[in-house]
Residue, then its C-alpha position, 0 to 999 in steps of 0.5 A: m320041429m317041421h309042421s305039416n304043409n298046410q300049416l306052413i302055407r298058413i305061416l307063410t300067407i301071415a309073413l308075407i302080409l305082415g312082414a311089410v308093416l313090421f319093417i318100414f315105419f319111416a323113410e329117409m327124408s335127404h333127398l327131400d330136402s335136397k329137392q326143394a320142388v318135385t315140380s314147378d311152383e304152379t299147382i298142377y291141375i288137370q281137367g281132362d279124363g276125370e270120371i265118376s265112378k259109383q264108387d266115387n258117388e257113395p258119401v263117406t260114412e262113419y265106422e260101423p260097429v263092429t264084432e271082429y277087429e279088422e287092422v287099418i294102416s295108414t300110408e299117409i305120413d304126417i309131415a311133422q313127424t318126418e322133420d327130425i329125420s332128414n339125417k338118417d340112413w334109408a329104413d333097412s328093410s331087409a328081412e335078416n334086419t327084422n327080429l322075427k321072433q320078438i315077443l309082442d311088447f308096448e313098444h310095438v303095440t304103440l308102433l301099431v295104433a300110431n300108424m292106423n289111420k286117424n278114424e281106426r286110431d279113435r275107434v280102437l282108443s275109446d272101446q277097450d273091447l276092441f282095443k283087446q281085440v286088437i291085442e289078441s289079434e297081434v298075439n295071433n299074428r305074433s306067434a304064427l310069425m314066431a312059428a313061421a321063423d323057428n320053421e326058417l320059412n323066412q330064409n326061403p329064397n322065394v319068401k325072403f324076396m316077397m318079404q323084401r318086395n312087400s316092405e320096399n313097396m311100403l316104403l315106396e307108398f309112404y314116401l310117394n304119399l309124403l311128397i304129394k302131400r307136401k307138394l299140394p297145397e293145403n286148400f286144394p282144389s279151391n273153389e274156383q277150381i272146382i267150379s270151372y270143373y264142373d262148368s267144363n264137364k257138366e254136359t259129359q259127366f254131370t248131365f244124366p239122359l233119360r233112363v229107365r228101370i228094366w226087370q226081364i226074363f230072358l231066354s235065349k236062342p241058339k245061333d243055327a236055331t231052327e224053326e221048332e226050337i224057336l216055336e219051342i222057346q216062344k211057347n216057354a215065353e208065352e207060358i211065362i207070360s201067362k202065369i204072371k198075368s193070371g197071377i199063378n206065379d209072380f214076375t220076380n219068382l220066374a225071373v229066378s227059375k227061368s230067366e238065362h241072363e245070370q246077372s239079373r236072374n239072381r236079382g229076380g230080374y232087375m236089369g238097374v237102370m239103363e239109358v233109354d238111347g242105349l237100348l236094343p231098338e226093339i226094347k227102346e220102341y216097347i220102353l217109350e210106348s209102354k206103362i209102368g209096371e206093365i209086362s210085354d209080349p216076348i220081344e225077339t232080339d238076335s240073342g233070344l226072347h225078352i219078357l220085359k217089365r217096364g219101371l219109373i223112366l227118369a226124366e233128363e237132369i243135371l246133378p246140382f253143382e253142391e251134389a257133384e262138389d264132393q266128388i269133384r274135389q276128389i277127382l281133382i286130388k286123384q288126377t294131381g296125385r297121379q301127375l305128382k307121381n309120374v313127376i316123382f318117377e322122373q326126378a328119381r329116375e334122373d337121380y338114380p338111373q337105371q341103366i337097363s337097355e333095350n338089348t338087355i330087356e330083350e335077352w331077360w325075356l328071352k331067357l326067362k321064357e325059355e326057362s319057363e317053357s322047359q319046366f312045363 
C-alpha cells in the first residue's frame, strides 16, 4: 500500500497547502460581542513612515485571461455572514476532525467558490470552461489527499503539527481581517486625511529629484591589482568602446557578453533610472556634462572601469495629488491595519494571558540548542 518516497513528498506538499482551507471557514464571534470596541472611538490614523514602493505604484488591474486555473481564496469575511454564528463554539481545526477520505461533493465546491475573492469568483462563474478547470484541479487535490490519508501521512507527528498550525494561522487571519474591517469606517480614509498625508509628505515621498537613465559596461579590477593588470583592463575597455563607435558591435550586445555587473548585464547594460545626486562623483560629473546617447571613455572608480551610455535626464518633479491619491489611500489602510492588529494582540493577551517567564524562554532555548547541536 505504501508509495515511493517521492510520491509521499508530493502528497505531503499538497496536504499542507490544502489543510488550512479544508479545516477553517468560520471563527466564533463571542469575543467580538463581549468587546464592543477593540480600541477607542477615535479613528486610528498614522502619518509616519509610509513609503510608496514600486508595488504600491502599480494600478489594480482586471484579471487577465488564463489557460490554467490557479486557486485564489479570500481571507476577508463579510461581516453580515458572521452575525448568526456568535453562539457557536470555536472552529475545530484539529487534523483528526477532518474527513480526508471524503469524495468531492457539491457542498465542498459551494464552500470553495464562496471563499474565493470576488473577482475570482465572478470570473469562475462566468466561464464554464474555467469552472471545469476548478473542478478538475479540486478532483486532483482530493484524490491526492485521499492517497495521503490512506498512507496515514496525516498521522505523522510533524505533518499533524504543520496541518494544525496552518489551520490556526488561517483562523487567525480571518479573525484579524474581520476585526479590522469592523473597526475601519466605511469611508476610511477620508478625503481630508488623504490630503493631509499628501501635504505632510510631499517633499519626502512625492518629490522626485533629478534622475537619469543609465546603461553601463562594467569591468571589475582586483583589490590589489598590479599596474599591468590595470593596463590590461584599460585596453579591454578601449577595445569595447572602439567596437561600439565603429559600428562593429552595439552597446547592448557587448554589455551582455563583456560586462561584469550581473544585474545590468542581463538587461543589456541598463541600470535603470538613478538619482543623479546618488551617483559616484566621477560618474555624476560625466552624466551632467554629456549628451544623450553619448558613450563615455572608461571611467575609473575604486571597483573598476565603467563605460557609460547616458539616457534621458528626468527633471525634478512633484507627483500631482491626483496621481498619488490611490497610493496614499492604500498606505493609510495598511498603516491603520497594522496598528489595529497590535491593539487586537494586546487585548487578546489580556483576555487570554500566556504565562511564560523569561527563565522559561531561556530554558527552552538552551534545551533546543543542545538537542540541535547533538544531532549534527
